[in-house]
ChimeraX commands (.cxc) that place a marker at each C-alpha (Angstrom):
marker #1 position 0.64,18.39,-8.98 radius 0.5
marker #1 position 0.63,14.89,-10.42 radius 0.5
marker #1 position 1.81,12.08,-8.13 radius 0.5
marker #1 position 4.67,9.84,-9.19 radius 0.5
marker #1 position 4.27,6.08,-9.46 radius 0.5
marker #1 position 6.09,5.55,-6.14 radius 0.5
marker #1 position 3.98,8.22,-4.42 radius 0.5
marker #1 position 0.81,6.48,-5.58 radius 0.5
marker #1 position 2.03,3.17,-4.15 radius 0.5
marker #1 position 2.93,4.82,-0.82 radius 0.5
marker #1 position -0.41,6.61,-0.78 radius 0.5
marker #1 position -2.24,3.31,-1.22 radius 0.5
marker #1 position -0.59,1.98,1.94 radius 0.5
marker #1 position -1.45,5.10,3.92 radius 0.5
marker #1 position -5.14,4.30,3.48 radius 0.5
marker #1 position -6.80,1.58,5.49 radius 0.5
marker #1 position -6.08,-1.74,3.83 radius 0.5
marker #1 position -9.44,-3.08,2.75 radius 0.5
marker #1 position -10.99,-5.25,0.06 radius 0.5
marker #1 position -10.27,-2.58,-2.56 radius 0.5
marker #1 position -6.53,-2.59,-1.84 radius 0.5
marker #1 position -5.59,-5.08,-4.54 radius 0.5
marker #1 position -7.96,-3.54,-7.09 radius 0.5
marker #1 position -6.43,-0.12,-6.47 radius 0.5
marker #1 position -2.96,-1.61,-6.79 radius 0.5
marker #1 position -3.89,-3.03,-10.20 radius 0.5
marker #1 position -5.08,0.42,-11.26 radius 0.5
marker #1 position -1.82,2.02,-10.12 radius 0.5
marker #1 position 0.27,-0.57,-11.96 radius 0.5
marker #1 position -1.76,-0.13,-15.16 radius 0.5
marker #1 position -1.38,3.66,-14.91 radius 0.5
marker #1 position 2.35,3.07,-14.47 radius 0.5
marker #1 position 2.45,1.41,-17.92 radius 0.5
marker #1 position 2.89,-2.11,-16.58 radius 0.5
marker #1 position 0.03,-3.30,-18.78 radius 0.5
marker #1 position -3.32,-4.72,-17.73 radius 0.5
marker #1 position -2.52,-8.43,-18.11 radius 0.5
marker #1 position 0.81,-8.16,-16.28 radius 0.5
marker #1 position -0.72,-5.97,-13.57 radius 0.5
marker #1 position -3.46,-8.51,-12.85 radius 0.5
marker #1 position -0.93,-11.37,-12.82 radius 0.5
marker #1 position 1.38,-9.48,-10.44 radius 0.5
marker #1 position -1.43,-8.52,-8.06 radius 0.5
marker #1 position -2.95,-12.02,-8.09 radius 0.5
marker #1 position 0.42,-13.49,-7.19 radius 0.5
marker #1 position 0.97,-10.85,-4.51 radius 0.5
marker #1 position -2.45,-11.46,-3.00 radius 0.5
marker #1 position -1.84,-15.23,-2.92 radius 0.5
marker #1 position 1.55,-14.78,-1.23 radius 0.5
marker #1 position 0.16,-12.32,1.33 radius 0.5
marker #1 position -2.73,-14.63,2.14 radius 0.5
marker #1 position -0.53,-17.72,2.38 radius 0.5
marker #1 position 2.08,-15.99,4.57 radius 0.5
marker #1 position -0.48,-13.89,6.51 radius 0.5
marker #1 position 1.30,-10.67,5.56 radius 0.5
marker #1 position -0.31,-7.36,6.34 radius 0.5
marker #1 position 2.37,-4.78,7.05 radius 0.5
marker #1 position 3.41,-2.29,4.42 radius 0.5
marker #1 position 7.06,-3.34,4.52 radius 0.5
marker #1 position 6.23,-7.04,4.09 radius 0.5
marker #1 position 3.86,-6.43,1.19 radius 0.5
marker #1 position 6.25,-4.05,-0.57 radius 0.5
marker #1 position 9.07,-6.56,-0.14 radius 0.5
marker #1 position 6.96,-9.27,-1.79 radius 0.5
marker #1 position 5.88,-6.89,-4.56 radius 0.5
marker #1 position 9.52,-6.11,-5.30 radius 0.5
marker #1 position 10.33,-9.82,-5.38 radius 0.5
marker #1 position 7.65,-10.41,-7.99 radius 0.5
marker link #1:1,2 radius 0.2
marker link #1:2,3 radius 0.2
marker link #1:3,4 radius 0.2
marker link #1:4,5 radius 0.2
marker link #1:5,6 radius 0.2
marker link #1:6,7 radius 0.2
marker link #1:7,8 radius 0.2
marker link #1:8,9 radius 0.2
marker link #1:9,10 radius 0.2
marker link #1:10,11 radius 0.2
marker link #1:11,12 radius 0.2
marker link #1:12,13 radius 0.2
marker link #1:13,14 radius 0.2
marker link #1:14,15 radius 0.2
marker link #1:15,16 radius 0.2
marker link #1:16,17 radius 0.2
marker link #1:17,18 radius 0.2
marker link #1:18,19 radius 0.2
marker link #1:19,20 radius 0.2
marker link #1:20,21 radius 0.2
marker link #1:21,22 radius 0.2
marker link #1:22,23 radius 0.2
marker link #1:23,24 radius 0.2
marker link #1:24,25 radius 0.2
marker link #1:25,26 radius 0.2
marker link #1:26,27 radius 0.2
marker link #1:27,28 radius 0.2
marker link #1:28,29 radius 0.2
marker link #1:29,30 radius 0.2
marker link #1:30,31 radius 0.2
marker link #1:31,32 radius 0.2
marker link #1:32,33 radius 0.2
marker link #1:33,34 radius 0.2
marker link #1:34,35 radius 0.2
marker link #1:35,36 radius 0.2
marker link #1:36,37 radius 0.2
marker link #1:37,38 radius 0.2
marker link #1:38,39 radius 0.2
marker link #1:39,40 radius 0.2
marker link #1:40,41 radius 0.2
marker link #1:41,42 radius 0.2
marker link #1:42,43 radius 0.2
marker link #1:43,44 radius 0.2
marker link #1:44,45 radius 0.2
marker link #1:45,46 radius 0.2
marker link #1:46,47 radius 0.2
marker link #1:47,48 radius 0.2
marker link #1:48,49 radius 0.2
marker link #1:49,50 radius 0.2
marker link #1:50,51 radius 0.2
marker link #1:51,52 radius 0.2
marker link #1:52,53 radius 0.2
marker link #1:53,54 radius 0.2
marker link #1:54,55 radius 0.2
marker link #1:55,56 radius 0.2
marker link #1:56,57 radius 0.2
marker link #1:57,58 radius 0.2
marker link #1:58,59 radius 0.2
marker link #1:59,60 radius 0.2
marker link #1:60,61 radius 0.2
marker link #1:61,62 radius 0.2
marker link #1:62,63 radius 0.2
marker link #1:63,64 radius 0.2
marker link #1:64,65 radius 0.2
marker link #1:65,66 radius 0.2
marker link #1:66,67 radius 0.2
marker link #1:67,68 radius 0.2
view
């Protein structure tokens, strides 16, 4: 069974958050028809916000992703 876009995002958070997290998020966004350029811009902005605010929890990161 194929996972939905939302299921892929949730699945990403269920893994250990590591250096590949943002790369995997880009892949999920591209697969979700966001487009490569937009996906990279979104994830770069998200990574900058999370670093600046020291965010690490799923709920905080998802909140920021929704804001973007």
